[in-house]
C-alpha positions as CSV (number, residue, x, y, z in Angstrom):
1,X,59.3,24.2,-173.7
2,X,62.7,23.1,-172.3
3,X,63.7,27.1,-171.9
4,X,60.7,28.3,-170.2
5,X,60.0,25.1,-168.0
6,X,64.2,25.4,-167.2
7,X,63.9,29.1,-166.5
8,X,61.2,28.7,-163.7
9,X,63.0,26.0,-162.3
10,X,66.4,27.9,-162.0
11,X,68.0,25.6,-164.6
12,X,68.4,27.8,-167.3
13,X,72.5,27.1,-167.4
14,X,72.5,23.7,-167.0
15,X,76.0,22.9,-168.4
16,X,77.6,22.1,-164.7
17,X,76.4,19.5,-162.3
18,X,77.7,21.1,-159.4
19,X,77.1,25.2,-157.4
20,X,80.2,25.5,-157.2
21,X,82.2,29.0,-158.2
22,X,84.9,27.8,-159.7
23,X,84.7,26.8,-163.0
24,X,88.1,26.0,-164.0
25,X,88.3,23.2,-161.2
26,X,86.2,21.4,-164.2
27,X,88.0,22.0,-167.1
28,X,87.7,19.4,-170.0
29,X,85.2,17.6,-167.7
30,X,82.9,15.3,-169.7
31,X,79.4,16.5,-170.4
32,X,76.2,14.6,-169.3
33,X,73.7,14.6,-171.9
34,X,69.7,14.2,-170.8
35,X,67.9,12.4,-172.7
36,X,64.0,12.6,-173.6
37,X,62.9,9.3,-173.8
38,X,59.4,9.9,-175.4
39,X,61.6,10.9,-178.4
40,X,65.4,9.8,-178.1
41,X,66.3,13.7,-178.7
42,X,69.1,15.3,-176.2
43,X,67.2,18.3,-173.5
44,X,70.6,20.0,-172.3
45,X,73.9,18.8,-170.9
46,X,75.5,19.0,-167.4
47,X,78.8,19.0,-167.3
48,X,80.1,16.4,-164.8
49,X,81.8,16.8,-161.5
50,X,85.8,16.5,-161.4
51,X,87.5,14.5,-158.4
52,X,89.1,17.8,-157.4
53,X,85.6,19.1,-157.3
54,X,84.3,16.0,-155.2
55,X,86.6,16.2,-153.0
56,X,85.7,20.1,-152.5
57,X,82.1,18.9,-151.7
58,X,82.7,16.5,-149.3
59,X,84.9,18.8,-147.6
60,X,82.1,21.3,-147.4
61,X,79.5,19.0,-146.3
62,X,82.1,17.6,-143.1
63,X,82.3,21.5,-142.2
64,X,78.7,22.0,-142.6
65,X,78.0,19.3,-140.4
66,X,80.2,20.2,-137.8
67,X,78.0,23.3,-136.8
68,X,74.5,21.5,-138.1
69,X,74.7,18.8,-135.9
70,X,74.8,21.8,-132.7
71,X,71.5,23.0,-134.2
72,X,68.3,21.5,-131.9
73,X,66.5,19.5,-134.2
74,X,62.8,21.1,-134.2
75,X,65.5,24.3,-135.6
76,X,66.2,21.7,-138.4
77,X,62.6,20.6,-138.8
78,X,62.0,24.3,-139.1
79,X,64.7,24.4,-142.4
80,X,62.8,21.3,-144.1
81,X,59.2,23.2,-143.5
82,X,60.3,25.7,-145.6
83,X,62.0,23.4,-148.4
84,X,58.5,21.4,-148.7
85,X,56.8,25.0,-148.9
86,X,59.3,25.4,-152.0
87,X,58.7,22.3,-153.0
88,X,54.8,22.8,-153.4
89,X,55.4,26.4,-155.3
90,X,56.7,24.2,-157.8
91,X,55.4,21.3,-157.8
92,X,53.9,21.1,-161.1
93,X,56.9,22.3,-162.9
94,X,59.1,19.6,-161.2
95,X,56.5,16.8,-162.0
96,X,57.0,17.9,-165.8
97,X,60.6,17.7,-165.4
98,X,60.0,14.2,-163.8
99,X,58.0,13.2,-167.3
100,X,60.1,14.6,-169.7
101,X,63.3,13.3,-168.3
102,X,62.1,9.8,-167.1
103,X,59.4,8.9,-169.4
104,X,56.8,8.5,-166.4
105,X,52.9,10.2,-167.2
106,X,52.5,13.0,-165.6
107,X,50.4,12.6,-162.9
108,X,53.4,10.1,-161.7
109,X,55.3,12.3,-162.2
110,X,54.3,15.3,-160.3
111,X,53.2,12.5,-157.8
112,X,56.7,11.9,-157.0
113,X,56.7,15.3,-156.4
114,X,54.2,14.9,-153.7
115,X,56.6,11.7,-152.5
116,X,59.2,14.9,-151.6
117,X,56.7,16.9,-150.1
118,X,55.5,14.7,-148.0
119,X,58.5,13.2,-146.6
120,X,59.3,17.3,-145.7
121,X,55.7,16.8,-143.6
122,X,56.8,13.6,-142.1
123,X,60.3,14.8,-141.3
124,X,59.0,18.1,-139.9
125,X,56.8,16.2,-137.0
126,X,60.0,13.7,-136.7
127,X,61.9,16.4,-135.3
128,X,60.4,16.8,-132.3
129,X,60.0,12.3,-132.0
130,X,64.2,11.5,-132.2
131,X,63.2,9.6,-129.0
132,X,65.9,7.9,-127.0
133,X,65.1,5.2,-123.7
134,X,65.4,5.0,-120.2
135,X,66.8,1.3,-119.5
136,X,67.2,0.3,-115.6
137,X,70.3,0.0,-114.1
138,X,71.1,-3.2,-111.9
139,X,73.3,-0.5,-110.2
140,X,72.0,1.4,-107.2
141,X,71.7,4.9,-107.8
142,X,72.7,4.5,-111.5
143,X,71.1,5.4,-114.5
144,X,71.1,4.1,-118.0
145,X,70.0,6.0,-121.0
146,X,70.4,5.4,-124.3
147,X,70.2,8.4,-127.1
148,X,70.9,9.1,-130.6
149,X,73.6,11.7,-132.2
150,X,73.9,13.0,-135.6
151,X,76.2,10.5,-137.6
152,X,78.0,12.1,-140.2
153,X,77.9,13.4,-143.7
154,X,76.2,10.7,-145.3
155,X,76.6,9.5,-149.1
156,X,72.7,9.2,-151.3
157,X,73.3,7.1,-154.9
158,X,69.8,7.5,-156.5
159,X,68.6,5.6,-159.4
160,X,66.7,7.1,-162.4
161,X,63.1,5.6,-161.9
162,X,62.6,8.1,-159.0
163,X,65.1,11.0,-159.6
164,X,63.8,12.8,-156.6
165,X,61.5,10.7,-154.5
166,X,64.3,8.6,-153.3
167,X,66.8,11.0,-152.6
168,X,64.2,12.8,-150.7
169,X,63.5,9.7,-148.5
170,X,66.9,9.7,-147.0
171,X,67.8,13.2,-147.7
172,X,65.0,14.8,-145.4
173,X,65.1,12.1,-142.8
174,X,68.9,12.9,-142.5
175,X,68.9,16.8,-142.2
176,X,66.7,16.4,-139.4
177,X,69.2,14.0,-138.0
178,X,71.6,16.5,-138.0
179,X,73.3,15.4,-141.0
180,X,74.6,16.5,-144.4
181,X,74.9,14.8,-147.2
182,X,76.2,14.4,-150.9
183,X,74.1,13.6,-153.7
184,X,75.1,11.3,-156.8
185,X,72.1,10.9,-159.0
186,X,71.3,9.1,-161.9
187,X,73.4,9.8,-165.1
188,X,69.9,9.4,-166.7
189,X,68.2,11.9,-164.7
190,X,70.8,15.1,-164.1
191,X,67.9,17.8,-164.5
192,X,65.9,17.2,-162.1
193,X,68.5,16.7,-159.7
194,X,69.8,19.9,-160.4
195,X,66.7,21.5,-160.1
196,X,65.3,20.0,-156.8
197,X,68.8,21.0,-155.2
198,X,69.3,24.6,-156.8
199,X,65.5,24.8,-154.8
200,X,66.8,23.2,-151.7
201,X,69.9,24.9,-151.6
202,X,68.4,28.1,-152.4
203,X,66.5,27.6,-149.0
204,X,69.0,26.2,-146.8
205,X,71.3,29.4,-148.0
206,X,68.7,32.2,-147.3
207,X,68.4,30.6,-143.8
208,X,71.9,30.4,-143.0
209,X,72.6,26.5,-143.5
210,X,74.6,26.3,-146.7
211,X,76.7,23.7,-147.1
212,X,74.0,20.9,-145.5
213,X,72.4,19.7,-148.8
214,X,75.6,18.7,-152.1
215,X,75.2,17.5,-155.2
216,X,77.6,15.7,-157.4
217,X,76.6,14.5,-161.0
218,X,78.8,12.1,-162.3
219,X,78.8,8.5,-163.4
220,X,79.4,5.4,-161.7
221,X,83.3,5.1,-162.1
222,X,84.5,8.5,-161.3
223,X,81.7,9.4,-158.6
224,X,80.3,6.7,-157.6
225,X,83.4,4.7,-156.7
226,X,85.0,7.4,-154.8
227,X,81.9,7.9,-152.4
228,X,82.0,4.5,-151.3
229,X,85.6,4.3,-151.0
230,X,85.4,7.6,-148.9
231,X,85.9,7.3,-145.1
232,X,84.1,10.6,-144.5
233,X,80.9,9.2,-145.5
234,X,79.9,7.3,-142.7
235,X,76.9,6.0,-144.4
236,X,76.1,5.4,-148.0
237,X,72.7,5.1,-149.0
238,X,72.5,3.2,-152.4
239,X,69.7,2.7,-154.6
240,X,70.4,0.3,-158.0
241,X,70.3,-2.9,-158.8
242,X,71.6,-6.0,-157.1
243,X,75.2,-6.1,-159.0
244,X,75.1,-2.7,-158.0
245,X,74.6,-3.2,-154.5
246,X,76.6,-6.1,-153.9
247,X,79.9,-3.8,-155.3
248,X,78.6,-1.0,-152.8
249,X,78.0,-3.7,-149.7
250,X,81.7,-5.2,-150.7
251,X,83.6,-1.9,-150.6
252,X,82.0,0.2,-148.2
253,X,81.7,-3.1,-145.4
254,X,85.7,-3.5,-146.1
255,X,86.2,-0.2,-144.8
256,X,83.6,-1.0,-141.8
257,X,81.4,1.9,-143.0
258,X,77.4,1.7,-143.4
259,X,75.4,0.4,-146.6
260,X,71.9,1.3,-146.7
261,X,70.7,-0.3,-150.0
262,X,67.3,-0.7,-151.3
263,X,68.3,-2.7,-154.8
264,X,65.7,-5.0,-157.2
265,X,63.0,-6.6,-156.7
266,X,61.1,-9.5,-158.1
267,X,57.9,-9.1,-157.0
268,X,54.5,-11.3,-156.7
269,X,50.8,-11.3,-156.8
270,X,48.9,-13.8,-155.7
271,X,45.0,-14.2,-156.6
272,X,43.0,-16.4,-154.9
273,X,39.7,-18.1,-156.1
274,X,37.7,-16.4,-153.1
275,X,39.3,-12.9,-154.4
276,X,37.3,-9.9,-155.8
277,X,38.4,-10.5,-159.0
278,X,37.8,-6.7,-160.8
279,X,39.9,-5.6,-157.9
280,X,42.9,-8.1,-158.4
281,X,42.5,-7.1,-161.7
282,X,43.1,-3.4,-161.5
283,X,45.5,-3.3,-158.8
284,X,47.6,-5.9,-161.2
285,X,47.8,-4.2,-163.9
286,X,48.4,-0.9,-162.5
287,X,51.3,-2.8,-160.6
288,X,52.5,-4.4,-163.6
289,X,52.2,-1.3,-166.2
290,X,53.0,1.9,-164.2
291,X,56.2,3.6,-164.7
292,X,56.5,1.5,-167.7
293,X,57.7,-1.6,-165.3
294,X,60.7,0.3,-164.2
295,X,59.6,0.4,-160.8
296,X,61.6,-1.5,-158.3
297,X,58.3,-2.6,-157.0
298,X,56.9,-3.7,-160.3
299,X,54.7,-6.5,-160.8
300,X,56.7,-9.2,-162.8
301,X,55.2,-12.2,-161.4
302,X,51.4,-13.6,-161.0
303,X,50.6,-16.4,-159.7
304,X,46.7,-17.3,-160.4
305,X,44.4,-20.4,-158.8
306,X,43.9,-22.9,-161.4
307,X,39.8,-22.3,-161.0
308,X,40.9,-19.0,-162.0
309,X,43.3,-18.8,-164.4
310,X,42.3,-18.8,-167.8
311,X,39.5,-16.0,-166.9
312,X,41.3,-13.5,-165.2
313,X,44.2,-13.7,-167.8
314,X,41.3,-12.9,-170.4
315,X,40.5,-10.1,-168.6
316,X,44.2,-8.8,-168.5
317,X,44.5,-9.4,-172.2
318,X,41.3,-7.3,-172.7
319,X,42.6,-4.3,-171.1
320,X,46.1,-4.7,-172.2
321,X,44.7,-4.2,-175.1
322,X,43.4,-0.7,-174.4
323,X,46.6,0.7,-172.6
324,X,46.8,4.2,-174.1
325,X,50.6,4.2,-174.7
326,X,52.3,7.6,-175.9
327,X,53.6,10.8,-175.2
328,X,53.8,10.7,-171.1
329,X,52.9,14.4,-170.8
330,X,49.4,13.6,-172.6
331,X,46.9,13.4,-169.7
332,X,45.3,10.6,-171.1
333,X,47.8,8.5,-171.6
334,X,49.0,5.3,-169.1
335,X,52.0,4.5,-170.2
336,X,55.3,6.4,-171.4
337,X,58.3,5.3,-172.9
338,X,61.3,2.8,-171.3
339,X,64.3,5.1,-170.7
340,X,66.9,4.0,-173.1
341,X,67.5,1.9,-176.2
342,X,69.5,-0.4,-173.7
343,X,65.9,-1.3,-171.6
344,X,63.8,-1.7,-175.2
345,X,66.7,-4.3,-175.9
346,X,66.9,-5.7,-172.5
347,X,62.8,-6.3,-173.2
348,X,63.6,-7.9,-175.7
349,X,66.2,-10.2,-175.1
350,X,63.8,-11.6,-171.8
351,X,60.9,-12.1,-174.2
352,X,63.7,-14.2,-176.5
353,X,64.5,-15.9,-173.4
354,X,60.5,-16.7,-172.3
355,X,59.7,-18.2,-175.6
356,X,63.3,-20.2,-175.6
357,X,62.6,-21.9,-172.0
358,X,59.3,-22.9,-172.9
359,X,57.1,-19.6,-172.5
360,X,53.7,-18.1,-174.6
361,X,53.5,-14.0,-174.8
362,X,49.8,-14.0,-175.1
363,X,50.1,-10.2,-175.8
364,X,52.2,-7.5,-176.3
365,X,55.8,-7.1,-176.3
366,X,56.6,-5.8,-179.5
367,X,58.3,-2.0,-180.0
368,X,56.3,1.1,-181.3
369,X,56.8,2.1,-184.6
370,X,57.6,6.0,-183.6
371,X,60.6,7.7,-181.9
372,X,61.5,7.2,-178.7
373,X,61.6,4.3,-176.6
374,X,58.1,3.1,-176.8
375,X,56.9,-0.4,-176.7
376,X,53.7,-2.9,-175.9
377,X,53.3,-3.7,-172.6
378,X,53.7,-8.1,-172.2
379,X,51.5,-10.9,-170.5
380,X,53.9,-14.1,-170.6
381,X,52.6,-17.7,-170.0
382,X,55.1,-19.3,-167.9
383,X,56.1,-22.0,-165.7
384,X,58.0,-21.3,-162.0
385,X,61.0,-23.8,-163.5
386,X,61.8,-21.0,-166.3
387,X,65.1,-19.0,-165.2
388,X,63.9,-16.1,-166.7
389,X,61.1,-15.9,-164.4
390,X,64.0,-15.4,-161.9
391,X,65.7,-12.4,-163.0
392,X,64.5,-9.0,-162.6
393,X,63.7,-7.2,-165.7
394,X,63.5,-3.9,-165.6
395,X,60.0,-3.6,-168.4
396,X,57.0,-4.2,-168.5
397,X,56.7,-7.9,-168.9
398,X,54.3,-9.5,-166.5
399,X,55.0,-13.6,-166.1
400,X,51.6,-15.6,-165.4
401,X,51.7,-19.0,-163.5
402,X,49.5,-21.2,-162.1
403,X,49.1,-22.8,-158.9
404,X,46.8,-25.3,-156.8
405,X,47.5,-24.5,-153.2
406,X,48.3,-21.8,-150.8
407,X,51.0,-22.8,-149.7
408,X,52.7,-23.8,-153.2
409,X,51.7,-20.2,-154.2
410,X,53.6,-18.3,-151.4
411,X,56.4,-21.2,-151.3
412,X,56.8,-20.2,-155.7
413,X,56.8,-16.6,-154.7
414,X,59.8,-16.4,-152.4
415,X,62.2,-18.8,-154.7
416,X,63.7,-16.2,-156.1
417,X,66.6,-14.3,-154.6
418,X,64.8,-11.1,-154.3
419,X,62.6,-10.2,-151.3
420,X,60.9,-6.3,-151.5
421,X,57.4,-5.9,-152.0
422,X,54.7,-9.1,-152.7
423,X,50.6,-9.0,-152.3
424,X,47.8,-11.4,-151.9
425,X,44.6,-10.8,-153.3
426,X,41.8,-12.6,-151.0
427,X,38.5,-13.0,-148.7
428,X,39.6,-15.4,-146.5
429,X,41.2,-14.7,-143.2
430,X,43.1,-17.6,-143.7
431,X,45.2,-17.7,-146.5
432,X,45.3,-13.7,-145.7
433,X,47.0,-14.6,-141.6
434,X,49.3,-17.2,-143.6
435,X,50.7,-15.1,-146.2
436,X,51.5,-12.6,-143.5
437,X,53.0,-15.3,-140.8
438,X,56.4,-16.5,-140.3
439,X,55.7,-19.3,-142.9
440,X,54.2,-16.4,-145.5
441,X,55.5,-14.1,-147.6
442,X,59.5,-13.4,-147.0
443,X,59.3,-10.0,-148.3
444,X,59.7,-6.9,-146.7
445,X,56.6,-5.7,-147.9
446,X,53.9,-7.5,-147.7
447,X,49.8,-6.4,-149.0
448,X,46.7,-7.7,-148.8
449,X,44.4,-6.8,-151.2
450,X,46.4,-3.8,-152.7
451,X,49.8,-4.4,-155.4
452,X,53.2,-4.3,-154.4
453,X,53.8,-0.8,-155.8
454,X,53.1,3.0,-154.3
455,X,53.7,2.1,-150.9
456,X,53.0,5.2,-148.4
457,X,55.6,7.1,-146.8
458,X,54.6,6.4,-143.0
459,X,56.3,3.2,-143.3
460,X,59.5,1.4,-143.3
461,X,60.3,0.8,-147.2
462,X,62.5,-1.8,-148.0
463,X,63.1,-5.5,-148.8
464,X,65.3,-8.7,-147.6
465,X,67.8,-11.2,-149.5
466,X,69.5,-9.4,-152.5
467,X,67.5,-6.5,-151.8
468,X,69.6,-5.3,-149.7
469,X,67.6,-5.2,-146.0
470,X,68.3,-1.2,-146.2
471,X,65.0,0.4,-144.5
472,X,63.9,3.9,-145.5
473,X,61.7,7.0,-145.1
474,X,58.8,6.5,-142.2
475,X,58.6,4.2,-139.1
476,X,62.1,4.1,-137.7
477,X,64.1,4.3,-140.7
478,X,65.6,7.2,-139.0
479,X,68.0,5.2,-137.2
480,X,70.3,4.6,-140.1
481,X,71.1,7.9,-140.2
482,X,72.8,8.3,-136.8
483,X,74.9,6.7,-134.0
484,X,73.6,5.0,-131.2
485,X,74.9,6.1,-127.3
486,X,74.1,4.3,-124.1
487,X,75.0,6.3,-121.4
488,X,75.1,5.3,-117.5
489,X,74.9,8.4,-114.4
490,X,76.2,7.2,-111.0
491,X,74.9,9.7,-108.6
492,X,75.7,8.2,-105.9
493,X,79.1,8.2,-103.5
494,X,79.5,4.5,-104.3
495,X,81.3,2.5,-107.1
496,X,79.3,-0.7,-107.6
497,X,80.5,-2.8,-110.4
498,X,77.9,-4.6,-112.8
499,X,77.5,-8.3,-112.6
500,X,78.6,-8.0,-108.6
501,X,82.4,-8.2,-110.1
502,X,84.6,-6.8,-106.8
503,X,87.3,-5.2,-107.4
504,X,88.8,-3.2,-104.1
505,X,92.4,-1.4,-104.1
506,X,93.4,-1.4,-100.6
507,X,93.7,2.2,-99.3
508,X,92.4,3.9,-102.3
């Protein structure tokens, strides 16, 4: 199964993490093993990049930038259009590889590849819409404009849970903005990164744009630390935990670089008495169980009004009992495995903490007796003052809490350090508007009558507080990958100064 798939994706010789000609540079470099979380067995090994290879890759990206920045943006968009076509041609195989390497169910694996394709389509349109501004000048016969210039080679650090889509959020936008890039994927998902890179690099090379997309596989200490310290990379876009983001922000800020951070989320859903309860329950199940609870947008807290608490919780237990857990490539399965043994143990530790702190596990939380890293999703009756409720555990644990008023529910939702996504289910206009007002949700994403996960690429994606404040994908997120330039043109013969300042030099 693996050999045929790898061959179709052009990664038949998966013994290296970079596309360099000189293997001697990698002598003695460690191998990074890709494990299928549904079986616990290794699929292949990829050689990690060395420090010398990393430097060569950044040098290549820097050299390519000097040429790529001069290419008209619509021509850059044409390259991205052809990359999108290549990804479409390999959608099924890439989706299966995502499933095999991450444990996502098949539809989610293919959905992630579709997200890359959608980002290509978005970026093609964006390539003709990198707008600046014309600004009124206070000085006669002067014109002011604001324009945007390519920023430079950027570093992209991605996490295992969305091993290719988040790269595309950054890479496709950065490319049409005139930037080149170097990508450090998660060491848990080297094969999906290698497969995507081979496809994209092949298209770029055929079109005379080689060097724009660089891949550097390695660990956080060996490669990640080099990237965040590297002054050749003016922007580091990093997706991961809040702890990781604090490190990236501190180091990149210390060298006065830019950090675009997409970090953890402790996301909440509020269900009000007047909501469409069946709609709310279906959305909650996907938000809490999708990707086995390993999305940054996973719903981890559920606030139920006291008048509907028992009824909704009872329905959730009924549905959780019917969720089919198994091999993620089986189309009848709704939940695959966790990513690793460490993830299983982290879930177990969180549930133990919940019990000690007074929580009640209503259903689930057990490990399945089979190979791989399979668990049951867990429903936990909890209190807002339980410390574990304020933590993000990357596993399918949903803490269920009571509330009395909408103001109380919003305050409880906001009372965590993260601020990524949020949702309310209500048919009351006042409740919806209060949730979306300045006194409402403090998250970067606030939804009404849809869950916390499954954001569309057309909107800017990101969160506030310890989630990092970064924005990726749609809207005007492209501005993070460019530098702003204010220009003033004097087309007259005089030299008036702003603010009425007079500076006359006699005889000049």
